[in-house]
SEDRENDO-37049 format. One record per residue (C-alpha): residue in three letters; residue number from 1; chain; y negated, z, x negated. Coordinates in nm, 4 decimals, padded with zeros to 6 digits. Each point is the difference from the previous one (the first is absolute). Example, Ala and Ser with C-alpha at 12.3 -4.5 7.8 and 13.67 -1.06 7.14 Angstrom:
2
node res->ala, n->1, chain->A, yy->00.4500, zz->00.7800, xx->-01.2300
node res->ser, n->2, chain->A, yy->-00.3440, zz->-00.0660, xx->-00.1370
END
This chain:
233
node res->met, n->1, chain->A, yy->-00.0124, zz->-00.0077, xx->00.0041
node res->arg, n->2, chain->A, yy->-00.3098, zz->-00.1095, xx->-00.1146
node res->leu, n->3, chain->A, yy->-00.2594, zz->00.3133, xx->-00.1084
node res->trp, n->4, chain->A, yy->-00.2575, zz->-00.1036, xx->00.2821
node res->gln, n->5, chain->A, yy->00.2659, zz->00.0357, xx->00.2495
node res->gln, n->6, chain->A, yy->00.1266, zz->00.3372, xx->-00.1310
node res->thr, n->7, chain->A, yy->-00.3526, zz->00.1304, xx->00.0032
node res->arg, n->8, chain->A, yy->-00.0725, zz->-00.1359, xx->00.3388
node res->arg, n->9, chain->A, yy->00.3249, zz->00.1762, xx->00.1396
node res->phe, n->10, chain->A, yy->-00.0786, zz->00.3299, xx->-00.1773
node res->arg, n->11, chain->A, yy->-00.3413, zz->-00.0064, xx->00.1520
node res->trp, n->12, chain->A, yy->00.1327, zz->-00.0793, xx->00.3399
node res->arg, n->13, chain->A, yy->00.2374, zz->00.2794, xx->-00.0055
node res->asn, n->14, chain->A, yy->-00.2369, zz->00.2556, xx->-00.1258
node res->gly, n->15, chain->A, yy->-00.2383, zz->-00.1105, xx->00.2913
node res->leu, n->16, chain->A, yy->00.2832, zz->00.0492, xx->00.2678
node res->asp, n->17, chain->A, yy->00.0571, zz->00.3559, xx->-00.1644
node res->leu, n->18, chain->A, yy->-00.3662, zz->00.0752, xx->00.0046
node res->val, n->19, chain->A, yy->-00.0443, zz->-00.1098, xx->00.3735
node res->ala, n->20, chain->A, yy->00.3412, zz->00.2294, xx->00.0892
node res->ser, n->21, chain->A, yy->-00.1171, zz->00.2848, xx->-00.1883
node res->val, n->22, chain->A, yy->-00.3610, zz->-00.0062, xx->00.1569
node res->ala, n->23, chain->A, yy->00.1573, zz->-00.0282, xx->00.3480
node res->met, n->24, chain->A, yy->00.1996, zz->00.2792, xx->-00.0611
node res->ile, n->25, chain->A, yy->-00.2468, zz->00.2342, xx->-00.1145
node res->leu, n->26, chain->A, yy->-00.2018, zz->-00.1086, xx->00.3191
node res->val, n->27, chain->A, yy->00.3062, zz->00.0952, xx->00.2128
node res->ala, n->28, chain->A, yy->00.0408, zz->00.3239, xx->-00.1396
node res->ala, n->29, chain->A, yy->-00.3584, zz->00.0783, xx->00.0070
node res->lys, n->30, chain->A, yy->00.0447, zz->-00.0781, xx->00.3830
node res->val, n->31, chain->A, yy->00.2812, zz->00.2536, xx->00.0507
node res->phe, n->32, chain->A, yy->-00.1368, zz->00.2966, xx->-00.2077
node res->thr, n->33, chain->A, yy->-00.3627, zz->-00.0263, xx->00.1213
node res->thr, n->34, chain->A, yy->00.0484, zz->-00.0372, xx->00.3643
node res->pro, n->35, chain->A, yy->00.1107, zz->00.3110, xx->00.1585
node res->ala, n->36, chain->A, yy->00.2369, zz->-00.0495, xx->00.2929
node res->ser, n->37, chain->A, yy->-00.1996, zz->00.1877, xx->00.2558
node res->leu, n->38, chain->A, yy->-00.2921, zz->-00.2239, xx->-00.0843
node res->ala, n->39, chain->A, yy->00.1650, zz->-00.3108, xx->00.0502
node res->ser, n->40, chain->A, yy->00.0133, zz->-00.2021, xx->00.3148
node res->pro, n->41, chain->A, yy->00.3266, zz->00.1262, xx->00.1703
node res->thr, n->42, chain->A, yy->00.2799, zz->-00.2149, xx->00.0696
node res->ala, n->43, chain->A, yy->00.0875, zz->-00.1409, xx->00.3181
node res->ala, n->44, chain->A, yy->00.3024, zz->00.2248, xx->00.0072
node res->his, n->45, chain->A, yy->-00.2030, zz->00.2926, xx->-00.0638
node res->arg, n->46, chain->A, yy->-00.2051, zz->-00.1064, xx->00.2973
node res->ala, n->47, chain->A, yy->00.2763, zz->-00.0824, xx->00.2255
node res->ser, n->48, chain->A, yy->00.1398, zz->00.3022, xx->-00.0690
node res->ile, n->49, chain->A, yy->-00.2772, zz->00.2226, xx->00.1616
node res->his, n->50, chain->A, yy->00.0749, zz->00.0432, xx->00.3706
node res->leu, n->51, chain->A, yy->-00.3202, zz->00.0125, xx->00.1887
node res->pro, n->52, chain->A, yy->00.0976, zz->00.2480, xx->00.2758
node res->leu, n->53, chain->A, yy->00.0039, zz->-00.1207, xx->00.3624
node res->glu, n->54, chain->A, yy->-00.1457, zz->00.2973, xx->00.1553
node res->pro, n->55, chain->A, yy->-00.3223, zz->00.1636, xx->-00.1009
node res->leu, n->56, chain->A, yy->00.0247, zz->00.2852, xx->-00.2824
node res->ser, n->57, chain->A, yy->-00.1182, zz->00.3654, xx->00.0652
node res->leu, n->58, chain->A, yy->-00.2342, zz->00.1371, xx->-00.2278
node res->glu, n->59, chain->A, yy->00.0663, zz->00.3482, xx->00.0737
node res->gly, n->60, chain->A, yy->00.0452, zz->00.2265, xx->-00.3227
node res->leu, n->61, chain->A, yy->-00.1601, zz->-00.2657, xx->-00.2265
node res->ala, n->62, chain->A, yy->-00.3011, zz->00.0584, xx->-00.2040
node res->thr, n->63, chain->A, yy->-00.2805, zz->-00.2372, xx->00.1214
node res->lys, n->64, chain->A, yy->-00.3540, zz->-00.0846, xx->-00.1244
node res->gly, n->65, chain->A, yy->-00.2448, zz->-00.1608, xx->00.2527
node res->ser, n->66, chain->A, yy->-00.0596, zz->00.0006, xx->00.3422
node res->arg, n->67, chain->A, yy->00.3045, zz->-00.0097, xx->00.2746
node res->gln, n->68, chain->A, yy->-00.2238, zz->-00.2026, xx->00.1928
node res->ser, n->69, chain->A, yy->00.0039, zz->-00.2988, xx->-00.2522
node res->arg, n->70, chain->A, yy->00.1462, zz->-00.3339, xx->00.1206
node res->val, n->71, chain->A, yy->00.2181, zz->-00.0443, xx->-00.3260
node res->gly, n->72, chain->A, yy->00.2330, zz->00.2397, xx->-00.1784
node res->leu, n->73, chain->A, yy->00.1700, zz->-00.0211, xx->-00.3098
node res->ile, n->74, chain->A, yy->00.2832, zz->00.1773, xx->-00.1019
node res->leu, n->75, chain->A, yy->00.0407, zz->00.0674, xx->-00.4128
node res->tyr, n->76, chain->A, yy->00.3595, zz->00.0721, xx->-00.0897
node res->ser, n->77, chain->A, yy->-00.0765, zz->00.1548, xx->-00.3229
node res->asp, n->78, chain->A, yy->00.1512, zz->00.1822, xx->-00.3223
node res->phe, n->79, chain->A, yy->-00.1771, zz->00.2602, xx->-00.2055
node res->glu, n->80, chain->A, yy->00.1747, zz->-00.1000, xx->-00.3108
node res->cys, n->81, chain->A, yy->-00.0487, zz->-00.3882, xx->00.0548
node res->pro, n->82, chain->A, yy->-00.2654, zz->-00.1266, xx->-00.2508
node res->phe, n->83, chain->A, yy->-00.0633, zz->-00.2680, xx->00.2521
node res->cys, n->84, chain->A, yy->-00.0764, zz->00.2221, xx->00.2549
node res->arg, n->85, chain->A, yy->-00.2165, zz->00.1891, xx->-00.2232
node res->arg, n->86, chain->A, yy->-00.2054, zz->-00.2947, xx->-00.0741
node res->phe, n->87, chain->A, yy->-00.0484, zz->-00.0439, xx->00.3719
node res->ala, n->88, chain->A, yy->-00.1049, zz->00.3504, xx->00.0442
node res->gln, n->89, chain->A, yy->-00.2403, zz->-00.0094, xx->-00.2670
node res->asp, n->90, chain->A, yy->-00.1468, zz->-00.3542, xx->00.0311
node res->val, n->91, chain->A, yy->00.0453, zz->-00.1276, xx->00.3490
node res->leu, n->92, chain->A, yy->-00.0307, zz->00.2767, xx->00.1989
node res->pro, n->93, chain->A, yy->-00.3227, zz->00.1191, xx->-00.0683
node res->val, n->94, chain->A, yy->-00.1380, zz->-00.3550, xx->00.0801
node res->ile, n->95, chain->A, yy->00.1847, zz->-00.0081, xx->00.3122
node res->glu, n->96, chain->A, yy->-00.0987, zz->00.3356, xx->00.1078
node res->lys, n->97, chain->A, yy->-00.3684, zz->-00.1016, xx->-00.0111
node res->asp, n->98, chain->A, yy->00.0274, zz->-00.3580, xx->00.1428
node res->leu, n->99, chain->A, yy->00.2770, zz->00.0547, xx->00.2596
node res->ile, n->100, chain->A, yy->00.1247, zz->00.3593, xx->00.0544
node res->glu, n->101, chain->A, yy->-00.3555, zz->00.1631, xx->00.0385
node res->pro, n->102, chain->A, yy->-00.1663, zz->-00.2736, xx->00.2266
node res->gly, n->103, chain->A, yy->00.2952, zz->00.0910, xx->00.2237
node res->arg, n->104, chain->A, yy->00.1608, zz->-00.3610, xx->-00.0385
node res->leu, n->105, chain->A, yy->00.3254, zz->00.1217, xx->-00.1539
node res->leu, n->106, chain->A, yy->00.2197, zz->00.3116, xx->00.0560
node res->leu, n->107, chain->A, yy->00.2286, zz->00.0540, xx->-00.3138
node res->val, n->108, chain->A, yy->00.3092, zz->00.1891, xx->00.0127
node res->phe, n->109, chain->A, yy->00.1948, zz->00.1514, xx->-00.3027
node res->ala, n->110, chain->A, yy->00.3822, zz->-00.0240, xx->00.0163
node res->pro, n->111, chain->A, yy->00.1748, zz->00.1601, xx->-00.2661
node res->leu, n->112, chain->A, yy->00.2797, zz->-00.2010, xx->-00.1797
node res->pro, n->113, chain->A, yy->00.1014, zz->00.1564, xx->-00.2944
node res->leu, n->114, chain->A, yy->00.2423, zz->-00.2256, xx->-00.2043
node res->asp, n->115, chain->A, yy->00.1701, zz->00.2549, xx->-00.1774
node res->ser, n->116, chain->A, yy->00.2811, zz->-00.2127, xx->-00.1078
node res->ile, n->117, chain->A, yy->-00.2614, zz->-00.0981, xx->-00.2709
node res->his, n->118, chain->A, yy->-00.2488, zz->00.2623, xx->00.0226
node res->pro, n->119, chain->A, yy->00.1249, zz->00.3773, xx->-00.0507
node res->his, n->120, chain->A, yy->-00.2954, zz->00.1747, xx->00.1219
node res->ala, n->121, chain->A, yy->-00.0870, zz->-00.2330, xx->00.2737
node res->val, n->122, chain->A, yy->00.1778, zz->00.2104, xx->00.2786
node res->ala, n->123, chain->A, yy->-00.1914, zz->00.3348, xx->-00.1251
node res->ala, n->124, chain->A, yy->-00.3026, zz->-00.1411, xx->-00.0007
node res->ala, n->125, chain->A, yy->00.0597, zz->-00.1662, xx->00.3700
node res->thr, n->126, chain->A, yy->00.0995, zz->00.3201, xx->00.1384
node res->leu, n->127, chain->A, yy->-00.2794, zz->00.1962, xx->-00.1486
node res->ala, n->128, chain->A, yy->-00.2206, zz->-00.2692, xx->00.1526
node res->glu, n->129, chain->A, yy->00.1583, zz->00.0401, xx->00.3235
node res->cys, n->130, chain->A, yy->-00.0200, zz->00.3746, xx->-00.0194
node res->ser, n->131, chain->A, yy->-00.4080, zz->-00.0390, xx->-00.0775
node res->arg, n->132, chain->A, yy->-00.0395, zz->-00.2038, xx->00.2830
node res->arg, n->133, chain->A, yy->00.1318, zz->00.2573, xx->00.2438
node res->asn, n->134, chain->A, yy->-00.2711, zz->00.2393, xx->-00.1705
node res->gly, n->135, chain->A, yy->-00.2638, zz->-00.2254, xx->00.0617
node res->asn, n->136, chain->A, yy->-00.0418, zz->-00.1181, xx->-00.3919
node res->phe, n->137, chain->A, yy->00.2119, zz->-00.3167, xx->-00.0263
node res->trp, n->138, chain->A, yy->-00.2525, zz->-00.2380, xx->-00.1234
node res->gln, n->139, chain->A, yy->-00.1287, zz->00.2445, xx->-00.2507
node res->val, n->140, chain->A, yy->00.3404, zz->00.0557, xx->-00.1419
node res->his, n->141, chain->A, yy->00.0409, zz->-00.4064, xx->00.0351
node res->asp, n->142, chain->A, yy->-00.2931, zz->-00.0377, xx->-00.2319
node res->ala, n->143, chain->A, yy->00.1510, zz->00.2847, xx->-00.2402
node res->leu, n->144, chain->A, yy->00.3424, zz->-00.1498, xx->-00.0313
node res->phe, n->145, chain->A, yy->-00.1297, zz->-00.3320, xx->-00.0655
node res->gly, n->146, chain->A, yy->-00.2817, zz->00.0981, xx->-00.2355
node res->ala, n->147, chain->A, yy->00.2050, zz->00.1623, xx->-00.2435
node res->ala, n->148, chain->A, yy->00.2652, zz->-00.0602, xx->-00.2361
node res->pro, n->149, chain->A, yy->00.2872, zz->00.0971, xx->-00.0900
node res->leu, n->150, chain->A, yy->00.0820, zz->00.0496, xx->00.3777
node res->ser, n->151, chain->A, yy->00.2006, zz->00.3080, xx->-00.0661
node res->glu, n->152, chain->A, yy->-00.2710, zz->00.1771, xx->-00.1291
node res->ala, n->153, chain->A, yy->-00.2444, zz->-00.0902, xx->00.3035
node res->ile, n->154, chain->A, yy->00.2901, zz->00.1327, xx->00.2257
node res->asp, n->155, chain->A, yy->00.0009, zz->00.3431, xx->-00.1841
node res->arg, n->156, chain->A, yy->-00.3661, zz->00.0084, xx->-00.0148
node res->ile, n->157, chain->A, yy->-00.0466, zz->-00.0441, xx->00.3743
node res->ile, n->158, chain->A, yy->00.2745, zz->00.2282, xx->00.0769
node res->arg, n->159, chain->A, yy->-00.1537, zz->00.2796, xx->-00.2049
node res->asp, n->160, chain->A, yy->-00.3489, zz->-00.0685, xx->00.2023
node res->ala, n->161, chain->A, yy->-00.0178, zz->00.2701, xx->00.2638
node res->ser, n->162, chain->A, yy->-00.2243, zz->-00.1808, xx->00.2039
node res->val, n->163, chain->A, yy->00.1927, zz->-00.2623, xx->00.0734
node res->ala, n->164, chain->A, yy->00.3773, zz->00.1011, xx->-00.0991
node res->pro, n->165, chain->A, yy->00.2354, zz->-00.0492, xx->00.2720
node res->ser, n->166, chain->A, yy->00.2653, zz->00.2484, xx->00.0997
node res->asp, n->167, chain->A, yy->00.3528, zz->00.0028, xx->-00.1801
node res->ser, n->168, chain->A, yy->00.1841, zz->-00.0383, xx->00.3035
node res->cys, n->169, chain->A, yy->-00.1826, zz->-00.3462, xx->00.0832
node res->leu, n->170, chain->A, yy->00.0512, zz->-00.1400, xx->-00.3529
node res->thr, n->171, chain->A, yy->00.3760, zz->00.0761, xx->00.0016
node res->lys, n->172, chain->A, yy->00.0792, zz->-00.0516, xx->00.3660
node res->asp, n->173, chain->A, yy->-00.2345, zz->-00.1391, xx->00.2631
node res->gly, n->174, chain->A, yy->-00.2093, zz->-00.2386, xx->-00.2100
node res->leu, n->175, chain->A, yy->00.2624, zz->-00.1092, xx->-00.2103
node res->ala, n->176, chain->A, yy->00.2001, zz->-00.0931, xx->00.3317
node res->thr, n->177, chain->A, yy->-00.2838, zz->-00.1647, xx->00.1571
node res->val, n->178, chain->A, yy->-00.0401, zz->-00.2299, xx->-00.3571
node res->arg, n->179, chain->A, yy->00.3613, zz->-00.0845, xx->00.0174
node res->arg, n->180, chain->A, yy->-00.0548, zz->-00.1069, xx->00.3682
node res->tyr, n->181, chain->A, yy->-00.2630, zz->-00.2182, xx->-00.0964
node res->gln, n->182, chain->A, yy->00.2089, zz->-00.1512, xx->-00.2494
node res->arg, n->183, chain->A, yy->00.2853, zz->-00.0847, xx->00.2483
node res->ser, n->184, chain->A, yy->-00.2504, zz->-00.1573, xx->00.2118
node res->ala, n->185, chain->A, yy->-00.1536, zz->-00.1910, xx->-00.2578
node res->glu, n->186, chain->A, yy->00.3605, zz->-00.1457, xx->-00.1077
node res->ala, n->187, chain->A, yy->00.0586, zz->-00.0755, xx->00.3418
node res->leu, n->188, chain->A, yy->-00.2945, zz->-00.2523, xx->00.0050
node res->gly, n->189, chain->A, yy->00.1172, zz->-00.1358, xx->-00.3191
node res->ile, n->190, chain->A, yy->-00.2584, zz->00.1186, xx->-00.2011
node res->val, n->191, chain->A, yy->00.1410, zz->00.1000, xx->-00.3387
node res->ser, n->192, chain->A, yy->-00.3303, zz->-00.0429, xx->-00.2354
node res->thr, n->193, chain->A, yy->-00.3331, zz->00.1439, xx->-00.0336
node res->pro, n->194, chain->A, yy->-00.2639, zz->-00.0605, xx->00.0754
node res->thr, n->195, chain->A, yy->00.0796, zz->-00.1624, xx->00.3539
node res->phe, n->196, chain->A, yy->-00.2343, zz->-00.0455, xx->00.2875
node res->leu, n->197, chain->A, yy->00.0519, zz->-00.0334, xx->00.3652
node res->leu, n->198, chain->A, yy->-00.3029, zz->-00.1299, xx->00.1825
node res->gly, n->199, chain->A, yy->-00.0615, zz->-00.0208, xx->00.3786
node res->thr, n->200, chain->A, yy->-00.1902, zz->00.1044, xx->00.2751
node res->leu, n->201, chain->A, yy->-00.0362, zz->00.3501, xx->00.1471
node res->glu, n->202, chain->A, yy->00.1329, zz->00.0397, xx->00.3397
node res->pro, n->203, chain->A, yy->-00.1971, zz->00.2208, xx->00.2575
node res->asp, n->204, chain->A, yy->00.2584, zz->00.2668, xx->-00.0180
node res->gly, n->205, chain->A, yy->-00.0704, zz->00.0123, xx->-00.3736
node res->arg, n->206, chain->A, yy->00.3198, zz->-00.1755, xx->-00.1305
node res->leu, n->207, chain->A, yy->-00.0137, zz->-00.3050, xx->-00.2308
node res->arg, n->208, chain->A, yy->00.1431, zz->-00.3335, xx->00.1320
node res->val, n->209, chain->A, yy->00.0532, zz->-00.1577, xx->-00.3866
node res->lys, n->210, chain->A, yy->-00.0471, zz->-00.3734, xx->-00.0076
node res->gln, n->211, chain->A, yy->-00.0122, zz->-00.0458, xx->-00.3674
node res->ser, n->212, chain->A, yy->00.1574, zz->00.1413, xx->-00.3150
node res->leu, n->213, chain->A, yy->-00.1539, zz->-00.0365, xx->-00.3705
node res->thr, n->214, chain->A, yy->00.1973, zz->00.0953, xx->-00.3135
node res->gly, n->215, chain->A, yy->-00.1399, zz->00.1140, xx->-00.3452
node res->val, n->216, chain->A, yy->-00.3699, zz->00.0881, xx->-00.0864
node res->gln, n->217, chain->A, yy->-00.2299, zz->-00.1728, xx->00.2078
node res->ser, n->218, chain->A, yy->-00.3663, zz->-00.0482, xx->-00.0812
node res->ala, n->219, chain->A, yy->-00.2950, zz->00.1257, xx->00.2154
node res->leu, n->220, chain->A, yy->-00.0838, zz->-00.3521, xx->00.1104
node res->ala, n->221, chain->A, yy->00.3710, zz->-00.0783, xx->00.1096
node res->ile, n->222, chain->A, yy->-00.0100, zz->00.3302, xx->00.2009
node res->ala, n->223, chain->A, yy->-00.3270, zz->-00.0983, xx->00.1425
node res->ala, n->224, chain->A, yy->00.1027, zz->-00.3470, xx->00.1063
node res->ala, n->225, chain->A, yy->00.3270, zz->00.1134, xx->00.1378
node res->thr, n->226, chain->A, yy->-00.1865, zz->00.2511, xx->00.2042
node res->asn, n->227, chain->A, yy->-00.2820, zz->-00.2559, xx->00.1551
node res->ala, n->228, chain->A, yy->00.2832, zz->-00.2143, xx->00.0735
node res->met, n->229, chain->A, yy->00.1723, zz->00.2608, xx->00.1776
node res->thr, n->230, chain->A, yy->-00.3267, zz->00.0919, xx->00.1920
node res->ala, n->231, chain->A, yy->-00.0215, zz->-00.3741, xx->00.0773
node res->val, n->232, chain->A, yy->00.3201, zz->00.0169, xx->00.1995
node res->lys, n->233, chain->A, yy->-00.0384, zz->00.0191, xx->00.3715
END
């Protein structure tokens, strides 16, 4: 083979190797830098959520906003989930100002601790549930999402006499309630956090669910969904 042919083939192979290497690097970067909860949910995952045919009762759940709002949003959240924390810290303050305070949206918090991957999630959810019964839910909610590590935040809240719930609630009643919420979410096919159920509020206070959203949602996305729901006759 002539020298110029060998050189040409060598350059061609090197070029292919370079292209393949770059492609592999780009794919790897995509995989390792895109959190699963921020990615668009797959069609299979969207289909796995079963929108309830009957309106859902909001009794016993922590709420933020007016019960007279036209639209309600149930947030299924895990205090040890980093994406739930991002929503609580970055998105919630915006929608509280723009949607909740003006009376356009009622936010409902439903605990969904993913204890198979988050060892402190059930304890945090139970503490929050017991605090709800004492009228301190949102104060404890902010404290749990605002501190790291979560285990230290739990211990600190329990030691705080002004918000500390009873031991019986933490070990029995509150824990049983959290487990019931877990089963209810799983029955609807909700297995990840954060997940949202959006719908219209019935005159009796129940929520008629019409849409589900999965993963961290921006304030703009929630506002658009709320506006669309309000426009539905």
